[in-house]
C-alpha positions as CSV (number, residue, x, y, z in Angstrom):
1,M,145.2,183.6,112.7
2,C,146.2,179.5,112.5
3,V,143.8,176.4,112.9
4,T,144.4,173.2,114.4
5,C,145.3,170.3,112.1
6,M,143.7,167.6,112.0
7,N,145.2,164.7,109.8
8,W,144.4,162.0,112.5
9,T,140.9,161.9,110.6
10,Y,141.8,161.4,107.1
11,K,144.2,158.4,109.0
12,S,140.9,156.8,110.1
13,M,138.9,157.1,107.3
14,Q,141.7,154.9,105.2
15,N,140.7,151.9,107.4
16,T,137.3,150.3,106.9
17,E,136.9,148.5,110.6
18,Y,136.5,151.9,111.8
19,K,132.7,153.4,111.8
20,I,132.5,156.8,109.9
21,F,130.7,159.8,112.0
22,S,130.0,162.4,109.6
23,I,129.6,166.5,111.5
24,V,128.1,168.9,109.5
25,I,128.6,172.2,110.7
26,P,126.7,174.9,108.8
27,I,128.5,178.3,109.4
28,F,127.9,182.3,108.8
29,R,130.4,185.1,110.0
30,S,131.6,182.2,111.9
31,E,135.4,183.0,111.5
32,L,135.8,183.6,115.6
33,N,134.2,180.4,115.9
34,I,136.7,178.2,113.7
35,P,139.8,178.0,115.8
36,Q,137.1,176.8,118.5
37,V,136.0,174.3,116.9
38,L,138.9,172.4,115.1
39,P,140.7,171.7,118.6
40,K,136.9,170.5,120.0
41,L,136.5,167.9,116.9
42,K,140.1,166.8,117.4
43,Q,139.2,166.2,120.8
44,L,135.9,164.5,120.0
45,Q,138.3,162.5,118.0
46,E,140.3,161.2,121.0
47,M,137.1,160.3,123.1
48,L,136.2,158.2,120.1
49,P,138.8,155.6,118.8
50,D,136.4,153.4,117.1
51,Y,135.4,156.1,114.5
52,A,136.6,157.9,111.9
53,L,135.1,162.1,111.7
54,E,134.0,163.0,108.4
55,V,133.4,167.0,108.4
56,I,131.2,168.8,106.7
57,F,132.0,172.5,107.2
58,V,128.9,174.4,105.3
59,D,129.3,177.8,104.1
60,D,126.3,179.4,103.8
61,G,127.4,182.8,101.9
62,S,129.5,183.9,104.9
63,P,130.7,187.5,104.3
64,D,134.1,187.4,106.6
65,N,137.0,184.9,106.5
66,S,135.2,182.1,107.2
67,F,135.3,180.0,104.2
68,K,139.0,180.9,103.9
69,L,140.1,179.7,107.3
70,L,138.3,176.7,106.2
71,L,140.6,176.6,103.1
72,D,143.6,176.7,105.4
73,A,142.5,174.4,107.6
74,R,141.7,171.8,104.6
75,E,145.3,172.5,103.0
76,K,146.6,170.8,106.7
77,D,144.2,168.4,106.5
78,P,142.2,166.7,103.7
79,A,139.6,165.3,105.6
80,I,137.5,168.2,105.8
81,K,134.9,168.7,103.5
82,L,133.8,172.1,102.0
83,I,130.4,173.2,100.4
84,K,130.3,176.6,99.3
85,F,127.0,178.4,98.8
86,S,126.3,180.9,96.3
87,R,124.5,183.1,98.9
88,N,123.2,183.3,102.0
89,F,120.2,180.4,101.6
90,G,119.9,179.9,105.6
91,V,121.1,177.4,108.2
92,P,118.2,174.6,107.5
93,S,119.8,174.3,104.2
94,G,123.0,174.3,104.9
95,A,122.4,171.0,107.0
96,R,120.0,169.7,104.5
97,A,122.9,170.5,102.0
98,G,125.4,168.7,104.5
99,L,123.8,165.9,105.3
100,Y,123.0,165.3,101.5
101,Y,126.6,164.5,101.2
102,A,127.3,163.0,104.1
103,T,128.9,159.4,103.8
104,G,128.8,158.3,107.6
105,D,127.3,155.4,108.7
106,C,125.6,157.6,111.4
107,A,125.6,161.4,111.4
108,T,124.8,165.0,112.9
109,F,124.8,168.8,112.0
110,I,126.0,170.8,115.0
111,A,126.5,174.8,115.1
112,P,130.1,176.5,115.4
113,D,129.5,178.4,118.4
114,L,129.9,175.6,120.7
115,Q,126.1,176.2,122.7
116,D,125.5,172.3,122.4
117,P,128.6,170.7,123.6
118,P,130.1,168.4,121.0
119,E,131.2,165.8,124.0
120,L,127.3,164.7,124.4
121,L,128.2,163.1,120.4
122,V,129.7,160.5,122.9
123,D,127.0,159.5,124.6
124,M,123.8,159.7,122.2
125,L,126.5,157.3,119.7
126,K,126.5,154.6,122.4
127,R,122.9,154.6,122.1
128,W,123.0,155.1,118.8
129,E,125.1,151.7,118.9
130,N,122.6,149.7,120.8
131,G,119.9,150.2,118.6
132,K,118.4,153.5,118.8
133,K,117.9,155.0,115.0
134,V,117.6,159.2,115.9
135,V,119.2,160.2,119.6
136,I,118.1,163.7,120.4
137,A,119.8,165.9,123.1
138,V,116.7,167.8,124.6
139,R,117.5,171.3,125.8
140,E,116.6,171.1,129.4
141,D,117.6,174.3,130.4
142,R,119.5,177.3,128.4
143,E,122.2,179.9,129.6
144,E,120.4,182.8,128.2
145,P,118.2,185.5,128.8
146,L,115.3,185.2,130.2
147,S,113.1,186.8,127.9
148,Q,114.9,184.2,124.9
149,K,113.4,181.1,127.4
150,I,110.4,182.3,127.6
151,V,109.9,183.1,123.5
152,S,111.7,179.3,123.0
153,N,109.5,177.7,125.5
154,F,106.5,179.2,124.4
155,F,107.3,178.1,121.1
156,H,108.4,174.5,121.9
157,F,105.5,174.3,123.9
158,L,103.1,175.3,120.7
159,M,105.2,172.7,118.8
160,S,104.1,170.1,121.3
161,K,100.7,170.9,121.8
162,T,99.9,171.1,117.8
163,T,102.4,169.2,115.9
164,F,103.7,166.4,117.7
165,K,103.1,165.2,120.9
166,D,106.7,163.8,121.3
167,Y,108.0,167.4,120.3
168,P,110.5,168.1,122.8
169,K,109.3,171.0,125.0
170,G,112.5,172.6,125.4
171,G,113.1,172.6,121.7
172,A,116.8,170.5,120.3
173,D,119.3,171.0,117.4
174,L,121.7,168.5,118.2
175,M,120.7,165.1,117.2
176,V,122.6,161.8,115.7
177,L,120.9,160.1,112.9
178,D,121.2,156.3,111.5
179,R,121.9,155.7,107.7
180,D,118.3,154.5,107.1
181,V,117.2,157.9,108.4
182,L,119.6,159.6,106.3
183,D,118.5,158.5,103.3
184,Q,114.5,158.7,104.1
185,L,115.5,162.5,105.2
186,N,117.2,163.3,101.5
187,R,114.4,162.0,100.1
188,I,112.6,164.8,101.0
189,G,112.9,167.6,98.7
190,E,110.3,169.9,101.3
191,R,111.3,173.4,101.3
192,N,110.5,176.0,104.2
193,T,110.2,173.4,106.9
194,N,111.5,172.0,110.0
195,L,113.8,169.8,110.3
196,L,113.5,168.0,113.6
197,G,110.0,168.2,112.6
198,L,110.7,166.2,109.8
199,V,112.9,163.8,111.7
200,L,110.1,163.3,114.1
201,W,107.9,162.3,111.0
202,L,109.6,159.8,109.7
203,G,108.3,158.3,112.7
204,Y,111.9,156.3,113.8
205,E,112.6,154.4,117.1
206,K,114.3,156.9,119.2
207,E,115.6,158.3,122.6
208,Y,115.9,162.0,124.2
209,I,119.3,162.7,126.6
210,Y,119.2,166.3,128.5
211,Y,121.4,168.5,129.0
212,T,122.1,172.7,129.6
213,R,122.7,175.0,126.2
214,K,125.7,176.9,126.9
215,K,125.8,180.6,126.0
216,R,127.5,181.7,123.5
217,E,131.5,182.9,123.5
218,H,132.7,184.3,121.0
219,G,130.9,186.1,117.7
220,Q,127.2,187.4,117.2
221,S,124.3,185.2,116.4
222,S,122.8,185.7,112.9
223,W,119.8,184.1,114.1
224,T,117.7,187.4,114.1
225,F,114.4,188.1,114.9
226,S,113.3,187.7,111.4
227,K,114.9,184.6,111.0
228,K,113.3,183.5,114.0
229,I,109.6,184.1,112.9
230,K,110.0,182.7,109.6
231,Y,110.8,179.6,111.3
232,F,108.3,180.0,113.4
233,I,105.6,180.3,110.8
234,D,107.8,177.4,108.7
235,S,107.1,174.8,111.5
236,F,103.6,175.3,112.1
237,V,102.4,175.6,108.5
238,A,104.7,172.5,107.7
239,F,103.6,170.4,110.1
240,S,100.3,171.2,112.0
241,Y,96.5,172.4,110.6
242,A,96.0,173.8,113.4
243,P,96.2,177.7,111.6
244,V,93.9,176.4,108.7
245,R,90.9,174.9,111.5
246,F,91.4,178.1,113.5
247,I,90.5,180.0,110.7
248,S,87.1,177.6,110.4
249,L,86.1,177.9,114.0
250,I,86.5,181.6,113.9
251,G,84.5,181.5,111.0
252,I,81.7,179.2,112.6
253,C,81.8,181.3,115.5
254,T,81.4,184.5,113.7
255,A,78.8,183.1,111.7
256,L,77.0,182.0,114.7
257,L,77.1,185.3,116.7
258,S,75.9,186.7,113.2
259,F,72.8,184.7,113.2
260,V,72.0,185.3,116.8
261,Y,72.3,188.6,116.7
262,G,70.3,188.4,112.8
263,A,67.9,186.9,115.1
264,L,67.0,189.0,117.9
265,I,66.7,192.1,115.2
266,F,64.2,190.4,113.4
267,I,62.4,189.3,117.2
268,Q,62.4,193.1,117.8
269,A,61.3,193.8,114.4
270,L,58.4,191.3,115.0
271,Q,57.3,193.6,117.8
272,G,57.8,196.7,116.3
273,Y,60.6,197.8,118.0
274,T,63.3,198.8,115.6
275,P,65.9,201.0,117.7
276,V,68.4,203.1,115.7
277,Q,72.0,201.3,116.4
278,G,74.9,203.8,117.6
279,W,77.6,204.6,115.1
280,S,80.3,203.9,117.8
281,T,78.7,200.1,117.8
282,L,79.0,199.8,114.2
283,M,82.6,200.6,113.8
284,I,82.9,197.9,116.9
285,V,81.4,195.4,114.7
286,L,82.9,196.5,111.2
287,T,86.8,197.0,112.6
288,L,86.3,193.7,114.6
289,L,84.9,191.7,111.6
290,C,87.8,193.5,108.9
291,G,90.1,192.3,111.4
292,I,89.1,188.5,111.5
293,I,89.1,188.5,108.0
294,M,92.8,189.7,107.4
295,I,94.0,187.4,110.1
296,M,92.2,185.0,107.7
297,L,93.5,186.2,104.4
298,G,97.1,186.1,105.9
299,I,96.5,182.6,107.3
300,I,95.1,181.4,104.0
301,G,98.1,183.4,102.1
302,E,101.2,181.9,104.2
303,Y,99.8,178.4,102.8
304,L,99.4,180.0,99.2
305,W,102.8,181.3,99.2
306,R,104.7,178.2,100.4
307,I,102.1,176.3,97.7
308,L,103.9,178.4,95.2
309,D,107.4,177.8,96.5
310,E,107.1,173.8,95.6
311,V,105.7,174.1,92.5
312,R,108.6,176.5,91.1
313,Q,111.0,173.3,92.4
314,R,113.6,175.7,92.5
315,P,116.7,174.1,94.4
316,P,116.5,174.9,98.2
317,Y,120.4,175.8,97.7
318,I,122.8,176.6,95.0
319,I,126.3,175.2,95.8
320,E,129.5,177.7,94.2
321,Q,132.0,175.4,95.2
322,K,132.4,171.5,96.7
323,L,135.8,170.2,97.7
324,M,134.6,166.7,98.8
325,E,137.5,164.6,98.1
326,R,141.5,165.3,97.6
327,S,142.2,165.1,94.2
């Protein structure tokens, strides 16, 4: 399988008059996408004559031929930079690693499935040139099944209501980040987090553009249901106190209901009326309270697990191989 050469990038980066734009591409099981990505990057370079592209691929422990294809591409174009993880650490870790090693005046990270059109970056860079430190492409619609749209929109709706008021309700993955933003982002060593949430938390001036996310044309998504659930939980635990406040609210409501019920029994006892409670009522109350307690313990456990993960200070990823400069 052949890959497209991008020698034009290497030549451009030797000229200091060009602004450097770093593009980070985390990959996992992407051997069908890589031959499509490289020509798109060449087209993007042609659309950005005043920029030199620094392309950083991060192999997130792909079990297929993705890394070999990238090695072949690098042989033809020394401007391509490669980072290989020792195993699969997840897309967020791949994006964070690439952004950490990015040297550009500004940077972005993009998925190799091309569902987020690279052509959007041209308009986003113009807005960055106008002084916006953060430019975010928000998904106004998506060419995906209705069920996926409903679940995704519900998640982003909850995030906008419980974390940041300016959290994009349609969701966003494609961003252009200024060098200052990158430097601050790279100082944050937080694990199990939401990258968009971190960017919003930094508080830099930002601008939104809107687009329709395309359907996936090649390969299968590795964004499994279990990964989506973890991302969902990580996002809320990292940026919202809503789960803990939910526990407190449930506890207060349960305590108040228990107090009212206890007072009612006490009044009935004073009046000499002590009816025998039925087994069904007792079981309903008991199972309800046990269910609430288990939910509370589960939420507290999620926070405790993340505290433990932070305290252990294990690195968020392990780099097995790094090919950044041509010797």
